[in-house]
Structures are given as C-alpha cells and as structure tokens.
C-alpha positions in Angstrom: 99.1 103.6 140.3 100.2 103.8 136.9 98.0 104.6 133.7 98.3 101.8 131.9 97.3 99.6 135.0 93.8 101.2 134.1 92.5 98.8 131.4 93.7 96.1 134.1 91.5 97.2 136.4 88.5 97.4 134.7 88.9 94.5 133.3 89.2 92.8 137.1 85.7 95.0 138.1 84.2 93.8 134.5 84.9 90.3 135.8 84.3 90.6 139.5 81.0 91.8 138.5 79.7 88.7 136.9 80.7 86.0 139.1 80.4 82.2 137.7 80.8 78.7 139.7 83.2 76.1 138.4 82.9 74.4 135.2 79.7 77.4 134.8 82.4 80.1 133.8 80.7 80.4 129.9 80.6 84.3 130.1 84.0 84.5 131.5 85.4 82.2 129.0 83.4 83.9 126.1 85.1 87.3 127.3 88.8 85.7 127.8 88.3 84.5 123.9 86.8 87.6 122.8 89.6 89.5 124.5 92.5 87.8 122.8 91.2 86.6 119.3 93.3 88.5 116.8 96.4 88.4 118.9 97.5 85.5 120.3 99.0 82.8 117.8 96.3 80.1 118.9 93.4 80.0 120.6 91.4 77.3 122.0 88.4 76.6 124.1 86.0 74.2 125.2 86.3 70.2 124.8 89.8 70.5 123.1 91.3 71.5 126.2 89.2 70.3 128.8 88.5 66.5 129.0 85.5 66.0 131.1 85.4 62.2 130.7 85.2 60.7 133.6 85.1 63.3 136.0 83.1 63.8 138.9 81.6 67.1 140.5 80.5 68.9 137.5 77.2 70.8 137.9 73.9 69.7 137.6 71.5 69.5 134.2 69.7 72.3 135.8 72.9 74.2 136.9 74.1 74.0 133.2 70.7 75.2 132.2 70.9 78.3 134.4 74.3 79.2 133.3 73.5 79.0 129.3 70.5 81.4 130.0 72.6 83.9 132.0 75.2 84.1 129.4 72.8 84.3 126.6 70.9 87.0 128.4 74.7 88.8 129.0 75.0 88.7 125.0 77.1 85.3 124.4 76.6 84.0 120.8 74.7 80.7 120.4 77.6 78.8 119.1 79.9 79.8 121.9 77.4 78.6 124.7 77.2 75.6 122.6 81.5 75.3 122.8 81.0 76.0 126.3 77.6 75.1 127.9 78.2 71.7 128.9 81.2 72.6 131.5 84.0 72.6 129.2 84.6 76.2 130.0 88.5 75.8 129.7 90.9 78.3 127.4 94.2 77.8 126.4 96.0 80.6 124.3 99.5 80.6 122.8 102.0 83.5 122.2 105.2 82.7 120.6 108.2 84.8 121.0 110.7 85.9 118.2 114.0 84.0 119.8 114.0 80.2 120.9 113.6 79.3 124.0 111.4 77.4 127.1 107.7 76.7 126.5 106.3 78.6 129.4 102.6 77.8 131.3 100.7 79.9 133.2 97.6 79.2 134.7 94.8 81.5 135.7 91.9 80.2 137.3 88.3 81.7 136.8 86.0 80.7 138.9 83.9 81.9 141.8 82.0 80.9 144.8 78.7 80.5 146.8 79.3 83.1 148.7 76.6 86.6 148.8 78.6 89.4 148.7 78.6 92.3 151.4 75.9 95.3 150.8 78.0 97.5 152.9 79.6 100.7 151.8 83.0 100.4 153.6 83.3 97.1 150.8 84.9 98.8 147.8 82.9 96.7 145.0 79.6 97.8 146.5 80.6 101.6 147.1 82.2 101.9 143.6 79.3 100.0 142.2 81.0 96.8 140.7 80.0 94.3 143.0 78.3 90.8 142.2 75.4 91.5 140.1 74.4 87.3 140.3 72.8 86.6 143.5 74.5 84.2 145.7 77.5 84.6 143.8 81.2 86.5 144.4 84.2 86.4 143.2 85.6 85.9 147.1 89.5 84.5 146.4 90.8 87.2 143.6 89.9 84.5 140.6 89.0 88.2 138.9 92.6 89.6 139.4 93.7 86.2 138.0 91.8 86.6 134.7 92.3 90.3 134.0 96.4 89.9 134.5 96.3 86.9 132.3 94.3 88.3 129.1 96.3 91.6 129.7 100.2 89.5 129.6 98.7 87.9 126.3 97.5 91.1 124.7 101.2 92.7 126.3 103.4 89.8 125.2 101.4 89.5 121.8 101.9 93.5 121.1 105.8 92.8 121.5 107.4 89.5 120.9 110.9 90.2 122.3 111.2 87.2 124.4 112.2 83.6 124.1 110.1 80.7 123.7 106.4 80.6 123.7 103.7 81.4 126.2 100.7 79.2 126.9 98.0 80.8 129.1 95.9 78.2 130.3 92.3 79.6 131.8 90.9 77.1 133.9 87.5 76.5 135.1 86.7 74.5 138.8 89.8 75.6 140.7 87.6 75.5 143.7 86.9 71.9 144.6 89.7 70.9 142.8 88.5 69.9 139.7 89.2 71.8 136.7 93.0 71.1 136.3 92.7 67.3 136.0 90.2 67.8 132.8 93.2 70.1 131.4 95.6 68.3 132.1 94.1 65.0 130.0 93.6 67.1 127.3 96.8 67.8 126.9 97.2 71.3 128.2 100.9 70.9 129.3 102.5 68.6 126.4 105.3 70.1 125.6 105.5 73.0 128.3 109.1 73.3 129.9 108.3 75.3 132.9 105.0 75.8 134.5 103.9 78.7 136.6 101.3 79.5 139.1 100.3 82.4 140.6 98.0 83.6 143.3 96.9 87.3 145.0 96.1 87.8 148.3 97.1 84.6 150.5 97.6 86.5 153.7 100.5 89.0 152.4 100.4 92.4 152.4 100.4 94.4 148.9 103.7 94.9 147.5 104.9 91.8 148.7 105.5 88.7 146.6 106.9 85.1 147.1 108.8 83.1 144.4 107.4 79.8 146.0 104.2 79.0 148.1 105.1 76.9 151.0 102.7 74.5 152.8 100.4 73.8 150.0 98.1 70.8 150.9 97.8 67.9 148.7 93.8 66.9 149.1 90.8 64.4 148.0 87.1 65.7 148.2 84.4 62.6 148.6 81.2 62.7 148.4 80.0 59.5 150.1 76.5 57.6 149.3 74.9 56.3 152.0 71.8 53.6 151.0 69.6 51.5 153.4 65.9 50.5 153.9 63.1 52.9 154.8 60.1 52.0 157.4 58.2 53.3 159.6 59.8 54.9 162.2 57.4 53.9 165.2 55.7 50.7 163.8 58.6 49.0 162.3 62.1 50.8 163.2 63.7 47.0 163.6 62.8 46.8 159.7 64.5 50.0 158.3 68.2 50.4 157.8 69.4 54.0 159.1 71.2 55.5 156.7 71.4 58.8 158.4 72.3 57.5 161.8 75.2 55.3 159.2 76.5 58.8 157.8 76.9 60.3 161.3 79.0 57.6 162.3 80.8 57.9 159.9 81.3 61.7 160.2 82.6 60.7 163.7 84.8 58.3 163.0 86.2 60.5 160.3 87.0 63.5 162.5 88.2 61.2 164.9 91.2 59.7 162.9 94.5 60.2 164.2 96.9 62.8 162.7 100.4 61.6 161.5 103.4 62.6 163.6 105.9 65.0 161.0 102.6 65.9 158.8 100.0 68.4 158.9 96.7 66.8 158.2 93.0 68.0 158.2 89.5 66.4 157.6 86.3 68.1 157.9 82.7 66.6 157.1 81.3 70.0 155.5 77.3 68.7 154.5 75.3 65.8 155.6 71.9 65.7 154.0 69.7 62.8 154.6 65.9 61.2 154.8 62.6 62.9 154.2 60.6 62.8 157.1 60.7 62.6 161.0 58.9 59.4 161.2 60.3 58.0 158.5 63.9 55.7 159.2 66.3 57.3 156.3 67.1 55.2 153.5 69.8 57.7 152.0 72.4 60.1 153.2 75.0 62.1 151.0 77.9 63.0 153.3 80.5 65.6 151.6 84.0 65.5 153.4 87.5 66.6 152.2 90.6 65.2 153.4 94.1 67.4 153.4 98.0 66.6 154.1 100.9 68.2 153.7 102.9 65.1 152.0 101.2 62.7 149.1 102.0 59.7 150.4 100.1 60.8 153.8 97.3 61.9 152.2 97.1 58.1 150.3 97.4 56.6 153.9 94.8 58.9 155.5 92.6 58.4 152.3 92.7 54.7 153.0 91.8 54.7 156.6 89.0 57.3 155.7 87.6 54.8 153.3 88.0 52.1 156.2 85.7 54.1 158.3 82.9 54.6 155.8 83.0 51.0 154.8 83.0 50.4 158.9 79.8 52.4 159.4 78.0 51.0 156.5 78.8 47.7 158.1 77.4 48.4 161.4 74.4 49.9 160.3 73.4 47.3 157.2 74.1 50.1 154.6 75.8 50.3 151.6 78.0 53.1 150.8 79.8 54.4 147.8 82.7 57.3 147.5 82.6 59.6 144.7 86.1 61.7 144.7 84.6 64.9 143.3 88.5 67.1 143.1 92.0 66.3 144.0 95.3 67.6 144.2 98.8 67.4 145.2 101.3 69.1 147.1 103.2 71.7 145.5 106.9 71.3 144.9 108.7 74.3 143.8 112.0 73.9 141.8 115.0 76.1 143.4 116.0 76.8 139.9 112.7 78.9 139.0 112.2 80.1 142.2 115.4 82.2 141.9 114.0 83.4 138.2 111.4 84.5 139.5 112.7 86.2 142.1 115.4 87.7 139.4 112.3 88.6 137.8 110.8 90.7 141.0 114.2 92.6 141.8 113.4 94.8 138.3 109.5 95.4 139.6 109.6 99.1 141.1 106.2 98.4 142.8 107.7 95.1 144.6 108.9 96.2 148.1 109.7 93.1 149.7 110.2 89.6 147.7 110.5 86.7 149.7 111.9 83.2 148.8 108.6 81.3 150.5 105.5 81.9 151.9 103.1 79.9 153.8 99.9 78.7 151.9 98.3 76.2 154.5 95.4 75.6 151.6 95.1 73.6 148.5 95.2 74.7 144.9 94.5 72.0 141.8 97.5 73.9 139.9 99.6 71.4 141.5 98.3 68.7 139.0 99.8 71.4 135.9 103.3 71.6 137.8 102.9 67.5 138.5 102.6 66.7 135.4 105.3 69.4 133.9 108.0 68.0 136.0 107.3 64.4 135.2 107.8 65.0 132.3 111.2 66.9 133.3 110.2 70.2 133.6 110.5 72.6 136.3 107.6 74.7 138.4 106.6 77.2 140.9 103.6 78.4 142.6 104.1 82.5 143.0 102.3 84.5 145.9 101.3 88.4 144.8 100.2 89.8 148.6 96.8 91.7 147.9 96.6 93.4 151.4 92.9 91.9 151.8 90.6 93.5 154.4 89.1 90.1 154.9 90.0 86.2 154.5 89.4 84.8 151.5 85.8 83.1 151.0 84.2 85.4 153.0 81.8 88.1 152.2 84.1 91.2 152.4 87.0 89.7 150.8 88.6 92.2 147.9 92.1 92.8 146.4 94.2 96.0 146.5 94.1 96.5 143.0 97.8 97.8 143.3 98.7 94.3 143.3 97.2 93.5 139.7 100.1 95.5 137.9 102.7 93.9 140.3 101.4 90.4 139.1 101.5 91.5 135.8 105.0 92.9 135.3 106.5 89.8 137.6 104.9 87.4 134.9 106.1 89.3 132.2 109.7 90.1 133.6 110.3 86.5 134.3 109.2 85.6 130.9 111.3 88.1 128.6 114.2 86.9 130.6 113.6 83.8 129.3 113.2 82.1 133.2 
C-alpha cells in the first residue's frame, strides 16, 4: 500500500474502534470537525445543517444522555456536545477550487450498527487491536471507511486547490434506517449543488473493482405501528379485552402475504413485535416494526397503500386503534449517464483499480438517494459509486471487515473525478 495511505488507514481504524448509532454520532462528528477545521473554507454542523423537525426514528432521551456522557468522557468539549448532543450530528464542509466549475457534493455516512463485533483472532480488527470499544456497537457496514475517506479528501483538496468549482462534503448521520439524509436535505444541504455523488465500500465487490453506478437500489419505507386495545383478565373476562397482540400478529401475517408486483422487486419484513405485560392479561398495547421495499418508487407507493390497508383491517377486526409512524424512507437510485462516464474516466487514471464496471447490483436501500433525487429535481445530475472491499463476511454481521486497500482507491477515484470537473 502506498505510504501516503497510512494516515487514511489509521483514521479509519480510529473510527472503527469508536462506533456510534444514528443521530448519536457526537464523538465521530467532533473528530470530523477537528480534522477539517482550519483547512476547509466553510465548516458547519448541528442544527444549521440537520433539521430534525417532524422527523421520526430519533433516539430516546436516555440514549442521547448516554451518548453525550460517552462523548464527554472521550474529551469532546461541552459546547460542541451542546451543538451535537441532541440528535443533530451532521457536518458540512466546503472547499473551493481556483477555477470556475460545478458545485459537487459527496455524501459520507457516519453511523454504526447495534452489532456485537467478533472477538475471534481471525477477525482483523480484533487481531490488530482496533475492534469496537463500545459494547454492542460495531461499524459493520463500512461507514468508518467513508468518514476517513471524506476527511482525507477534504484536506487533500484544501492543500491543492487546482480543481474547478466547489466541493461540498456531507457527513451524514443515521443512514441505517434511512433517516439522516432527509434531515440534511430539509436543512438545505444540497442547495446550489450541480452534481451529487454517493460512495459505498464493500457491496460484494472484490478489492480493486469499482462500479460507477449502483443498480437495483430499492426504495423503502420503515414503519413503527402502534396498536392500542383494552386490557382484561385473560380467564375471568377475556371478552372485555381488545387484544393488541393478536391484532399485531394478524397484521404481521397479512403484511407477509401481500402479493408481489409483476415486473418489480418487492420486499416486506416485520422485524420486531413487542406486546403485553403478563400471560394472564389481555395485551392492551403492541408495537410492530416493519419495512417495505421496491425497485420502483410508484410500486413502493402502491405497496405502502396496501400495507396500511392490512394494518387498518387487522386493527378493525380486533377492535383496536392503529397508528403508523414512518421512521425512515428513501427512493430508488437514478444514475445519470454523463456522471457515470465521468467516474469511469477518472477510474482509468487510478492504477490500483483493476476493473471499472459501469454498473453493479446493490439490492439494498440507502438514503443517499434522497440527496440524489433533490439535486436531480433542481436540474442537477448524480450517481452512486461502489468501491469493492473484499469483505470476508456480509454487511451487518459481526465478522464484517474491509480490505483497507479499498480506502486509497475510493479516495483517488473521488479526487480524480473532482479534479477532472466531472
């Protein structure tokens, strides 16, 4: 690996060891700010770039308190904790080139997952001493790599401003659960942007391989469904109760029975159901967490309508009330041919890239698509770039890791695209 990549790798390992969940990335955001302060032209964080008004899926007050205390223990100053410690953990940095050109925004997501990292010595982060120091949390999707690349790109562009236009680095909270992009878009993070780039490492591509456009990215909605009934004694007066657990179970079966749409990919999953207090009490409350996905925004809207009908029908059948809270959402990815060609051209100038593909499949969801869609809505262009990471295990699992040779590949590819003016 080239010597110049050493700091990049060390930075990634620092973030890997200190994972934080979505909207709780206080220590991560503080490190981003510290690394870029004094280098970039404009640096903003907190509420000015992260509008949480009306957003669901936010952390509980207890989780926010725990995250603030952990950040304080790691040395984050109290004034910065006040700015970041109530969920608005986004950071935006701008670097201006010396020549006229487009405004290019690049998203780098920062959050980790509620996964316990493997303690097997065959797992590289464990063997080399940079596994998660936060119990039950892990960077199991490569976002630690994204943040390290984003910081290094910002500093490198600031040190050599021989590029056209302006680069906006978007350090996004809460990609998991597709929540954070909406908050940044609402705050105007993409205002004036001409080209929007997303980048993700891994995605089942080998190290040394890149794809200029993710194909098959699914639109999604995440729901939290609240069923409310009436408690009663399960033996003496079951007829007086209204069983929220049964209603939620009926809804679960109905959601999973929704027929697919011909010619489209659809996914439905109920991942969590919590209900009741005791075996001898008719459950008065139930909470169901579910998601729907589709390969077309219109199909997703139809699936959403039918899913709501299932939930309402289950509630009516059991004499319950039901409320559905949308906790996250994203769109399909539409990659523009002109930007895809520009990325392929930049890839040809990166010696470490062994194969550059036009497209590669990514049948998952990512709310970078909301940034992309907003830029495209106002006349700009976008693409979502994939960088192979040669992981020994799937994303979102305890043994997930990234071949660190992917980091300079991602960095050089993005820098090359920026310097070429896309």
